[in-house]
N, C-alpha and C positions, 0 to 999 in steps of 0.2 A: 614471532616478534610482534609485540603489541605496544603502541604508544597511545597515551590518552591525554587530552588536554580539554579544558573547559574555558569558554570565553563568552563574553557578552556581545551580541550582534545587534546593533542599533539600526533599524530601518524605519524611516519616517518617525512617527511618535512612539513606536513600540520598542521595547527592549526585550529581546528574546535570548534565553540562555541556550547556548549550543554546546553540546558535548561532542568533541571530535575523537574518533578512534581510527587509528591506522594499523593495518595488518599487512604483513608480507605473505603473499600466497606461496606456500612452500613448493608446490609443483611447478608453477609458472614463473616464480621469482618476480611477481608483479605486486605493487603496492595497491591495497584497496583502502579507500578513504570512506568512512561512514560518519554522517552528521546526524545527531539526535537533537531534536528541538523539544524542549519541555514547555508546558503551559497549554493554553487553549489551542487545540489542533486546528480548528477553523480559522482562528485569527492568524496563527503562524503560517498556514497554507496561503491565506489571502496576502499577508505581508511578503512572503518569500516568492510566490509564484504567479500572483494575479494582477500586479500593477501593469499599467500600459507600457512602461519602459523595462519591464523585467524580462530577461532572456534566459532564465534558469530552466533546466529540465531535471525532472526526476529520473533516476535510473531504476530504482526499486521502490515500490509502494508496498509496505507491510502492514496488514490490518487483520487482527484476530482477537477473539475473546471479548468482543464488545456486545452490547445489548441495548435495548430500549429501556427507558425508565430510570429509576433512581440509581441503580448500581452500574449503569452503563452510560456511555456518552450521549446516546440518543442521536448520534450523527450518522447519517446514511452516506458514508464515503463511497461505497460501491453500489449505489442505487440511484435511480433518477428521481424518486419521490421519497417523502418521509412516511412515517407510519400512518398518517391521516390521508395519504395520497396526494399531498400538496407537492409542487415541483421544487422541493428544497433539497434534493439529493445532490451529491457531488460527483457522480461517476463521470459525467461528461468533462468536467474540469480536470479530474485526475487523469483521464485518458489523454486530454489535450496537452497536459504538461509532462507526460511520460515520454522519454526518449524512444526512438524506434530503431532497434528493438529495446524494449523495456520489460520490466518484470512486475507482476502483481502477485503477492503471496497473501493468501486469505483462507480462513476457515469457513467463510460464507456468512459471517455475522453482519447483520444490517446490510445485506447485499441482494442483488437481483438473483432470481432463481437459478440462473446458469452457474453462479458461484456457490450455490447452496446445496448441491447434489448430495453430499455426504455430511452436511452440517449436523453437529452433535452426535455423530455416529462413532463412538469410542472404539468400537470393534472393527472399524474399517481396515482393509488390508494395507500393508505398508506401501504398496505401489498403487494407491488409490487413483492416481492420475492416469494410469494406463487404461482405465475403463471410461475415461471421459473424452468427449469429442470437442474439437475446436469450435468456437462460435464467433460471430461477428457482432460488434457492438460499437456504435458511434464511429464507424470508419476504421476500426481496428480489428484485427484478427487476433483472438486470444486462444493460445494453444497450451494445454496442460503439459508441462514438461518434467515435473518432479513433485515429490511429496516431502514435506519437512516433518519434524516430530509431531506427534499427536498431543494436543493440549486439551481443548474442549471437544475436539474432533480433528480430522486430518486437516493439515495446512497444505494447500495445493499451490504450486508455483506455476503461474501462467506467463508465457512469453507473449508480449503484445507487440504487434507490428502494424503500423498504419498502412492502409491500402492506398 
């Protein structure tokens, strides 16, 4: 069962379009709520998660198929620096807003090397995560627990737990 609705969320001076999808998980009979925000990702993240009075947490951060330059966002969500080595990456912010446990799903695009092990490897095995070791980053242990479908390369699911 799937329900979908779209609404405008106004936070501060910004108007963000949010698409809500609800699914009933057939095995656990549990409702899963997903919120998709359209528009500039960095502005949406700042508005939704970075204000002094904001208490929101992310459960899942999904990022794949991104790149530097004209065809990509040039946003380094899962890195500490940008392409020029400047401290403009967002990894620390993403991990600080992720619930514990939370999940990061990524193909390694615009990410630190620990996330890029099989980046752009279209012939990677379906259980790519099984050969990866957990690692610690900004006070969180990130453990590979699964692999999603291959798009530009394998998309690995990491469980993040704060230490």
